[in-house]
ChimeraX commands (.cxc) that place a marker at each C-alpha (Angstrom):
marker #1 position 88.05,118.21,63.08 radius 0.5
marker #1 position 87.85,120.05,66.38 radius 0.5
marker #1 position 90.09,118.70,69.11 radius 0.5
marker #1 position 90.84,119.30,72.66 radius 0.5
marker #1 position 94.61,118.82,72.83 radius 0.5
marker #1 position 96.67,121.55,74.90 radius 0.5
marker #1 position 99.93,122.67,74.36 radius 0.5
marker #1 position 102.99,122.62,76.91 radius 0.5
marker #1 position 102.44,126.61,77.04 radius 0.5
marker #1 position 98.91,126.35,78.14 radius 0.5
marker #1 position 99.56,123.81,80.76 radius 0.5
marker #1 position 102.22,126.16,82.21 radius 0.5
marker #1 position 99.43,128.70,82.82 radius 0.5
marker #1 position 97.49,126.30,84.62 radius 0.5
marker #1 position 100.33,125.60,86.88 radius 0.5
marker #1 position 100.90,129.16,87.87 radius 0.5
marker #1 position 97.27,129.40,88.94 radius 0.5
marker #1 position 97.31,125.94,90.84 radius 0.5
marker #1 position 100.54,126.45,92.38 radius 0.5
marker #1 position 99.75,125.40,95.77 radius 0.5
marker #1 position 98.57,121.94,94.35 radius 0.5
marker #1 position 101.17,118.89,94.20 radius 0.5
marker #1 position 101.43,117.83,90.45 radius 0.5
marker #1 position 102.60,114.09,89.92 radius 0.5
marker #1 position 102.68,112.27,86.64 radius 0.5
marker #1 position 101.52,108.71,86.65 radius 0.5
marker #1 position 103.41,106.32,83.96 radius 0.5
marker #1 position 101.66,103.23,83.71 radius 0.5
marker #1 position 102.91,99.84,82.25 radius 0.5
marker #1 position 104.40,96.35,82.59 radius 0.5
marker #1 position 107.90,97.41,82.73 radius 0.5
marker #1 position 109.47,93.81,81.90 radius 0.5
marker #1 position 111.80,95.11,82.04 radius 0.5
marker #1 position 112.10,98.93,82.45 radius 0.5
marker #1 position 114.52,100.26,79.92 radius 0.5
marker #1 position 116.30,103.46,78.77 radius 0.5
marker #1 position 113.32,104.85,76.68 radius 0.5
marker #1 position 110.82,104.49,79.68 radius 0.5
marker #1 position 113.48,106.62,81.64 radius 0.5
marker #1 position 113.82,109.20,78.86 radius 0.5
marker #1 position 110.01,109.44,78.41 radius 0.5
marker #1 position 109.39,109.89,82.14 radius 0.5
marker #1 position 112.19,112.70,82.59 radius 0.5
marker #1 position 111.20,114.77,79.38 radius 0.5
marker #1 position 107.76,114.74,80.56 radius 0.5
marker #1 position 108.44,115.56,84.16 radius 0.5
marker #1 position 110.77,118.45,83.58 radius 0.5
marker #1 position 108.94,119.93,80.40 radius 0.5
marker #1 position 105.66,119.95,82.57 radius 0.5
marker #1 position 107.56,120.92,85.68 radius 0.5
marker #1 position 106.05,118.02,87.71 radius 0.5
marker #1 position 106.73,117.27,91.21 radius 0.5
marker #1 position 107.19,114.01,90.55 radius 0.5
marker #1 position 107.06,110.92,88.11 radius 0.5
marker #1 position 105.55,107.87,89.54 radius 0.5
marker #1 position 106.49,104.67,87.68 radius 0.5
marker #1 position 102.92,102.79,87.89 radius 0.5
marker #1 position 103.64,98.92,87.12 radius 0.5
marker #1 position 100.61,96.54,86.82 radius 0.5
marker #1 position 100.12,93.24,88.91 radius 0.5
marker #1 position 98.58,91.33,85.84 radius 0.5
marker #1 position 99.57,92.75,82.48 radius 0.5
marker #1 position 97.12,92.66,79.83 radius 0.5
marker #1 position 97.54,89.68,77.17 radius 0.5
marker #1 position 100.32,88.31,79.53 radius 0.5
marker #1 position 102.61,85.78,77.84 radius 0.5
marker #1 position 103.10,83.22,80.60 radius 0.5
marker #1 position 106.29,82.36,79.01 radius 0.5
marker #1 position 107.76,85.78,79.79 radius 0.5
marker #1 position 105.96,86.70,82.88 radius 0.5
marker #1 position 107.96,87.33,85.87 radius 0.5
marker #1 position 107.27,88.03,89.64 radius 0.5
marker #1 position 105.85,91.63,89.92 radius 0.5
marker #1 position 108.32,92.17,92.74 radius 0.5
marker #1 position 111.08,91.68,90.52 radius 0.5
marker #1 position 109.73,94.25,87.98 radius 0.5
marker #1 position 109.41,96.68,90.85 radius 0.5
marker #1 position 113.07,95.86,92.04 radius 0.5
marker #1 position 114.14,96.62,88.61 radius 0.5
marker #1 position 112.33,99.83,88.45 radius 0.5
marker #1 position 113.90,101.15,91.69 radius 0.5
marker #1 position 117.31,100.36,90.53 radius 0.5
marker #1 position 116.79,102.19,87.42 radius 0.5
marker #1 position 115.45,105.23,89.03 radius 0.5
marker #1 position 117.45,105.57,92.17 radius 0.5
marker #1 position 119.74,108.38,91.00 radius 0.5
marker #1 position 116.76,110.62,90.06 radius 0.5
marker #1 position 114.78,112.50,92.74 radius 0.5
marker #1 position 112.11,113.13,90.17 radius 0.5
marker #1 position 110.94,109.47,89.80 radius 0.5
marker #1 position 109.30,107.45,92.22 radius 0.5
marker #1 position 107.25,104.15,92.31 radius 0.5
marker #1 position 103.62,103.84,92.79 radius 0.5
marker #1 position 102.64,100.41,94.19 radius 0.5
marker #1 position 98.99,100.50,94.37 radius 0.5
marker #1 position 98.31,98.25,91.33 radius 0.5
marker #1 position 100.96,95.80,92.58 radius 0.5
marker #1 position 99.68,95.82,96.09 radius 0.5
marker #1 position 95.89,95.28,94.94 radius 0.5
marker #1 position 97.04,92.38,92.78 radius 0.5
marker #1 position 94.96,91.22,89.55 radius 0.5
marker #1 position 93.74,92.81,86.78 radius 0.5
marker #1 position 93.58,96.92,87.46 radius 0.5
marker #1 position 91.73,99.59,85.52 radius 0.5
marker #1 position 93.35,102.83,85.27 radius 0.5
marker #1 position 89.86,104.68,86.43 radius 0.5
marker #1 position 89.75,102.64,89.60 radius 0.5
marker #1 position 93.47,103.23,90.62 radius 0.5
marker #1 position 92.78,106.92,90.08 radius 0.5
marker #1 position 89.78,107.10,91.84 radius 0.5
marker #1 position 91.57,105.49,94.91 radius 0.5
marker #1 position 94.61,107.66,94.60 radius 0.5
marker #1 position 92.43,110.86,94.43 radius 0.5
marker #1 position 90.57,109.88,97.43 radius 0.5
marker #1 position 93.82,109.18,99.29 radius 0.5
marker #1 position 95.61,112.25,98.23 radius 0.5
marker #1 position 92.93,115.14,97.26 radius 0.5
marker #1 position 95.64,117.80,97.16 radius 0.5
marker #1 position 97.52,116.30,94.15 radius 0.5
marker #1 position 96.66,116.74,90.40 radius 0.5
marker #1 position 97.54,113.65,88.43 radius 0.5
marker #1 position 99.11,113.76,85.00 radius 0.5
marker #1 position 98.80,110.20,82.93 radius 0.5
marker #1 position 101.29,109.48,80.52 radius 0.5
marker #1 position 100.67,107.62,77.59 radius 0.5
marker #1 position 102.28,106.89,74.03 radius 0.5
marker #1 position 101.18,108.97,71.23 radius 0.5
marker #1 position 100.25,105.54,69.68 radius 0.5
marker #1 position 97.68,104.94,72.45 radius 0.5
marker #1 position 95.74,108.22,72.47 radius 0.5
marker #1 position 93.60,106.97,69.56 radius 0.5
marker #1 position 92.46,104.16,71.99 radius 0.5
marker #1 position 91.29,106.17,74.82 radius 0.5
marker #1 position 87.93,105.86,73.87 radius 0.5
marker #1 position 88.00,102.28,74.48 radius 0.5
marker #1 position 89.09,102.80,78.07 radius 0.5
marker #1 position 87.29,101.84,81.00 radius 0.5
marker #1 position 85.15,104.71,81.95 radius 0.5
marker #1 position 87.04,107.15,79.94 radius 0.5
marker #1 position 84.57,110.03,79.92 radius 0.5
marker #1 position 84.87,109.73,84.10 radius 0.5
marker #1 position 88.68,109.32,83.82 radius 0.5
marker #1 position 89.25,112.04,81.69 radius 0.5
marker #1 position 87.97,114.46,84.50 radius 0.5
marker #1 position 90.11,113.13,87.15 radius 0.5
marker #1 position 93.36,113.32,85.33 radius 0.5
marker #1 position 95.41,115.22,82.62 radius 0.5
marker #1 position 96.51,112.92,80.10 radius 0.5
marker #1 position 99.97,113.64,78.78 radius 0.5
marker #1 position 100.65,111.91,75.28 radius 0.5
marker #1 position 104.25,111.31,74.39 radius 0.5
marker #1 position 104.62,112.32,70.69 radius 0.5
marker #1 position 105.83,109.99,68.19 radius 0.5
marker #1 position 106.12,110.15,64.62 radius 0.5
marker #1 position 103.18,108.77,62.03 radius 0.5
marker #1 position 100.28,109.49,64.74 radius 0.5
marker #1 position 97.52,111.74,64.76 radius 0.5
marker #1 position 97.52,114.12,67.82 radius 0.5
marker #1 position 93.63,114.60,67.60 radius 0.5
marker #1 position 91.70,113.29,70.31 radius 0.5
marker #1 position 88.08,114.29,71.74 radius 0.5
marker #1 position 89.74,114.08,75.19 radius 0.5
marker #1 position 91.94,116.73,76.49 radius 0.5
marker #1 position 95.56,115.70,75.99 radius 0.5
marker #1 position 98.75,117.56,76.50 radius 0.5
marker #1 position 101.53,116.78,74.02 radius 0.5
marker #1 position 105.16,116.42,74.97 radius 0.5
marker #1 position 107.56,115.81,72.36 radius 0.5
marker #1 position 110.18,113.20,73.17 radius 0.5
marker #1 position 112.79,111.86,70.78 radius 0.5
marker #1 position 111.65,108.57,69.30 radius 0.5
marker #1 position 114.06,105.74,70.54 radius 0.5
marker #1 position 113.23,102.26,69.24 radius 0.5
marker #1 position 113.71,100.51,72.53 radius 0.5
marker #1 position 110.95,97.80,73.62 radius 0.5
marker #1 position 110.80,95.39,76.48 radius 0.5
marker #1 position 109.97,92.52,74.26 radius 0.5
marker #1 position 112.84,93.36,72.11 radius 0.5
marker #1 position 115.05,93.42,75.10 radius 0.5
marker #1 position 114.06,89.94,76.24 radius 0.5
marker #1 position 114.62,88.63,72.85 radius 0.5
marker #1 position 118.19,89.80,72.80 radius 0.5
marker #1 position 118.81,88.37,76.26 radius 0.5
marker #1 position 117.40,84.95,75.04 radius 0.5
marker #1 position 119.45,84.88,71.97 radius 0.5
marker #1 position 122.76,86.00,74.05 radius 0.5
marker #1 position 123.02,89.56,72.51 radius 0.5
marker #1 position 124.03,92.52,74.31 radius 0.5
marker #1 position 121.54,94.82,75.85 radius 0.5
marker #1 position 124.16,97.48,77.32 radius 0.5
marker #1 position 122.89,100.75,77.40 radius 0.5
marker #1 position 119.50,99.48,76.31 radius 0.5
marker #1 position 118.74,99.13,80.04 radius 0.5
marker #1 position 120.73,100.62,82.99 radius 0.5
marker #1 position 123.60,98.86,84.30 radius 0.5
marker #1 position 122.12,97.91,87.26 radius 0.5
marker #1 position 119.08,96.26,85.81 radius 0.5
marker #1 position 121.48,94.23,83.51 radius 0.5
marker #1 position 123.51,92.91,86.73 radius 0.5
marker #1 position 119.90,91.91,88.42 radius 0.5
marker #1 position 118.75,90.05,85.09 radius 0.5
marker #1 position 121.81,88.17,85.24 radius 0.5
marker #1 position 121.97,87.36,88.88 radius 0.5
marker #1 position 118.40,86.16,88.68 radius 0.5
marker #1 position 118.63,84.39,85.34 radius 0.5
marker #1 position 115.84,86.42,83.84 radius 0.5
marker #1 position 114.44,85.97,80.28 radius 0.5
marker #1 position 116.57,83.12,79.40 radius 0.5
marker #1 position 113.64,81.01,78.08 radius 0.5
marker link #1:1,2 radius 0.2
marker link #1:2,3 radius 0.2
marker link #1:3,4 radius 0.2
marker link #1:4,5 radius 0.2
marker link #1:5,6 radius 0.2
marker link #1:6,7 radius 0.2
marker link #1:7,8 radius 0.2
marker link #1:8,9 radius 0.2
marker link #1:9,10 radius 0.2
marker link #1:10,11 radius 0.2
marker link #1:11,12 radius 0.2
marker link #1:12,13 radius 0.2
marker link #1:13,14 radius 0.2
marker link #1:14,15 radius 0.2
marker link #1:15,16 radius 0.2
marker link #1:16,17 radius 0.2
marker link #1:17,18 radius 0.2
marker link #1:18,19 radius 0.2
marker link #1:19,20 radius 0.2
marker link #1:20,21 radius 0.2
marker link #1:21,22 radius 0.2
marker link #1:22,23 radius 0.2
marker link #1:23,24 radius 0.2
marker link #1:24,25 radius 0.2
marker link #1:25,26 radius 0.2
marker link #1:26,27 radius 0.2
marker link #1:27,28 radius 0.2
marker link #1:28,29 radius 0.2
marker link #1:29,30 radius 0.2
marker link #1:30,31 radius 0.2
marker link #1:31,32 radius 0.2
marker link #1:32,33 radius 0.2
marker link #1:33,34 radius 0.2
marker link #1:34,35 radius 0.2
marker link #1:35,36 radius 0.2
marker link #1:36,37 radius 0.2
marker link #1:37,38 radius 0.2
marker link #1:38,39 radius 0.2
marker link #1:39,40 radius 0.2
marker link #1:40,41 radius 0.2
marker link #1:41,42 radius 0.2
marker link #1:42,43 radius 0.2
marker link #1:43,44 radius 0.2
marker link #1:44,45 radius 0.2
marker link #1:45,46 radius 0.2
marker link #1:46,47 radius 0.2
marker link #1:47,48 radius 0.2
marker link #1:48,49 radius 0.2
marker link #1:49,50 radius 0.2
marker link #1:50,51 radius 0.2
marker link #1:51,52 radius 0.2
marker link #1:52,53 radius 0.2
marker link #1:53,54 radius 0.2
marker link #1:54,55 radius 0.2
marker link #1:55,56 radius 0.2
marker link #1:56,57 radius 0.2
marker link #1:57,58 radius 0.2
marker link #1:58,59 radius 0.2
marker link #1:59,60 radius 0.2
marker link #1:60,61 radius 0.2
marker link #1:61,62 radius 0.2
marker link #1:62,63 radius 0.2
marker link #1:63,64 radius 0.2
marker link #1:64,65 radius 0.2
marker link #1:65,66 radius 0.2
marker link #1:66,67 radius 0.2
marker link #1:67,68 radius 0.2
marker link #1:68,69 radius 0.2
marker link #1:69,70 radius 0.2
marker link #1:70,71 radius 0.2
marker link #1:71,72 radius 0.2
marker link #1:72,73 radius 0.2
marker link #1:73,74 radius 0.2
marker link #1:74,75 radius 0.2
marker link #1:75,76 radius 0.2
marker link #1:76,77 radius 0.2
marker link #1:77,78 radius 0.2
marker link #1:78,79 radius 0.2
marker link #1:79,80 radius 0.2
marker link #1:80,81 radius 0.2
marker link #1:81,82 radius 0.2
marker link #1:82,83 radius 0.2
marker link #1:83,84 radius 0.2
marker link #1:84,85 radius 0.2
marker link #1:85,86 radius 0.2
marker link #1:86,87 radius 0.2
marker link #1:87,88 radius 0.2
marker link #1:88,89 radius 0.2
marker link #1:89,90 radius 0.2
marker link #1:90,91 radius 0.2
marker link #1:91,92 radius 0.2
marker link #1:92,93 radius 0.2
marker link #1:93,94 radius 0.2
marker link #1:94,95 radius 0.2
marker link #1:95,96 radius 0.2
marker link #1:96,97 radius 0.2
marker link #1:97,98 radius 0.2
marker link #1:98,99 radius 0.2
marker link #1:99,100 radius 0.2
marker link #1:100,101 radius 0.2
marker link #1:101,102 radius 0.2
marker link #1:102,103 radius 0.2
marker link #1:103,104 radius 0.2
marker link #1:104,105 radius 0.2
marker link #1:105,106 radius 0.2
marker link #1:106,107 radius 0.2
marker link #1:107,108 radius 0.2
marker link #1:108,109 radius 0.2
marker link #1:109,110 radius 0.2
marker link #1:110,111 radius 0.2
marker link #1:111,112 radius 0.2
marker link #1:112,113 radius 0.2
marker link #1:113,114 radius 0.2
marker link #1:114,115 radius 0.2
marker link #1:115,116 radius 0.2
marker link #1:116,117 radius 0.2
marker link #1:117,118 radius 0.2
marker link #1:118,119 radius 0.2
marker link #1:119,120 radius 0.2
marker link #1:120,121 radius 0.2
marker link #1:121,122 radius 0.2
marker link #1:122,123 radius 0.2
marker link #1:123,124 radius 0.2
marker link #1:124,125 radius 0.2
marker link #1:125,126 radius 0.2
marker link #1:126,127 radius 0.2
marker link #1:127,128 radius 0.2
marker link #1:128,129 radius 0.2
marker link #1:129,130 radius 0.2
marker link #1:130,131 radius 0.2
marker link #1:131,132 radius 0.2
marker link #1:132,133 radius 0.2
marker link #1:133,134 radius 0.2
marker link #1:134,135 radius 0.2
marker link #1:135,136 radius 0.2
marker link #1:136,137 radius 0.2
marker link #1:137,138 radius 0.2
marker link #1:138,139 radius 0.2
marker link #1:139,140 radius 0.2
marker link #1:140,141 radius 0.2
marker link #1:141,142 radius 0.2
marker link #1:142,143 radius 0.2
marker link #1:143,144 radius 0.2
marker link #1:144,145 radius 0.2
marker link #1:145,146 radius 0.2
marker link #1:146,147 radius 0.2
marker link #1:147,148 radius 0.2
marker link #1:148,149 radius 0.2
marker link #1:149,150 radius 0.2
marker link #1:150,151 radius 0.2
marker link #1:151,152 radius 0.2
marker link #1:152,153 radius 0.2
marker link #1:153,154 radius 0.2
marker link #1:154,155 radius 0.2
marker link #1:155,156 radius 0.2
marker link #1:156,157 radius 0.2
marker link #1:157,158 radius 0.2
marker link #1:158,159 radius 0.2
marker link #1:159,160 radius 0.2
marker link #1:160,161 radius 0.2
marker link #1:161,162 radius 0.2
marker link #1:162,163 radius 0.2
marker link #1:163,164 radius 0.2
marker link #1:164,165 radius 0.2
marker link #1:165,166 radius 0.2
marker link #1:166,167 radius 0.2
marker link #1:167,168 radius 0.2
marker link #1:168,169 radius 0.2
marker link #1:169,170 radius 0.2
marker link #1:170,171 radius 0.2
marker link #1:171,172 radius 0.2
marker link #1:172,173 radius 0.2
marker link #1:173,174 radius 0.2
marker link #1:174,175 radius 0.2
marker link #1:175,176 radius 0.2
marker link #1:176,177 radius 0.2
marker link #1:177,178 radius 0.2
marker link #1:178,179 radius 0.2
marker link #1:179,180 radius 0.2
marker link #1:180,181 radius 0.2
marker link #1:181,182 radius 0.2
marker link #1:182,183 radius 0.2
marker link #1:183,184 radius 0.2
marker link #1:184,185 radius 0.2
marker link #1:185,186 radius 0.2
marker link #1:186,187 radius 0.2
marker link #1:187,188 radius 0.2
marker link #1:188,189 radius 0.2
marker link #1:189,190 radius 0.2
marker link #1:190,191 radius 0.2
marker link #1:191,192 radius 0.2
marker link #1:192,193 radius 0.2
marker link #1:193,194 radius 0.2
marker link #1:194,195 radius 0.2
marker link #1:195,196 radius 0.2
marker link #1:196,197 radius 0.2
marker link #1:197,198 radius 0.2
marker link #1:198,199 radius 0.2
marker link #1:199,200 radius 0.2
marker link #1:200,201 radius 0.2
marker link #1:201,202 radius 0.2
marker link #1:202,203 radius 0.2
marker link #1:203,204 radius 0.2
marker link #1:204,205 radius 0.2
marker link #1:205,206 radius 0.2
marker link #1:206,207 radius 0.2
marker link #1:207,208 radius 0.2
marker link #1:208,209 radius 0.2
view
């Protein structure tokens, strides 16, 4: 099967050619809560590709939201800010939170490109999500606006009809769902999430029900 997947070597060549342009990673998700695996993925992608910034892109209304586990979007943002405050590579892109409602990646990227035409965007997705790219809203147009970065995960094919740069990241089996369940059942989440995020969760009595 012919693919359009790229290698890290190839993208570094492109970086030299487009050195005057700013290169920003977008890492979308619910982050309910943000955890160590999120931070490792963002750091590995940012440093491997030499990005100027990696911005976490929290959604306002998560898809298939479970109302029992939903919390105020601003609280999710607060936890992200606490988690990333010691790493200058990281930032938070608030466009979907500020817009409210359900956001499509295509619409978000179009608005960002209009506001920042000098920026090349790299959209980070899990390796297991690459196979679903054909189902994304206006994917053919979106694939021309961003460079997709797939985080390699064992057991998933890396073939894609859309251009994808693959970055190998150690597989760390941590999920926000698992963290919420551990908190609900009184188990420790130390090292699953940064200490400041744990303090925030305790202070606001989150995920107890």
